[in-house]
N, C-alpha and C positions, 0 to 999 in steps of 0.2 A: 162405580158409584150406584148401580141397581142391586146392587149385595151390601152394601153400604145404607140404603134405604130400608133395606126390608129389616136391617138386623137392625136399624136403631127402632123400628118399629115393635120388634117383637120383645126389644128391653124395655121400652117404653107402655106395651102392653102390660110386661110382668109385673112390672113398677107400679102400672095401676090396678094388679090382683094383689100387689103386696098392702097397697092402701086401704084395699077395703077390711082388714082386718081390722077389728077393734083397737082402741091406741096407737094406730099407724097413721090412722086418716091425715096426718102433719106431713106425711111423705108427697101426698099430692103436692105440696110449696115446691116440692124439689122436680117431682115428673111432670107436673104439666108446661112449666118450662122446654124442659128436656123434649117432651113431646111435641111443642110449638118448634122447636129446630131441629127436631126430626121432619117434623112437618114441611118447613120452607125447604129442606133439601130436599125432599122428596118431591116437592112439586119444581124447583131447579133442574134436577135431575129429570123429570119428566118432559120438561120444556125444551132441555139442549138433547135428551136422545130421539136418534134416528132411527135408531134399529124395529122391527115389527114388532120383537120383545120385550112390552112394556110391563108385564106381571107381575115380577118381583117390586117395580116401584111401583103399582099401582097395590100391590100389596103392601108395602111400608109407608103408603100414605094411609089408606084406610086404617090401618092401626094405631097409628099415630093420633088420628082424626078421632077414633074413637077412646085413645088413652087420655087426650083431652077432652072431651065431651063428658064422660065419666066420672073423673077425677074433678070436674069442672063443678057438677052437679053433684057430686059426694061430700065435696068442702059448701055446697048451700046450705046441702041436710043436714051436714053435721057442725053445723052453724060455725066453720072453719075461717069464712067471713061474713065479720062485724063489720 
């Protein structure tokens, strides 16, 4: 689950970068829920992991949180939310 969390975070982060290009901002409507699910998976994995190595989970959690935050700001600034 730790690797899944990291991979999900990387994909959400890459989706955020693609959505920053002009005329592709509407992809945030897909990327924000995708990153939100990744955020939920990361939190569940972080809580259930008993090992000391939680770095992958924390990295995935941070990447998903950044993707949700910047994607939401991009939608607000680009008048994607009316």
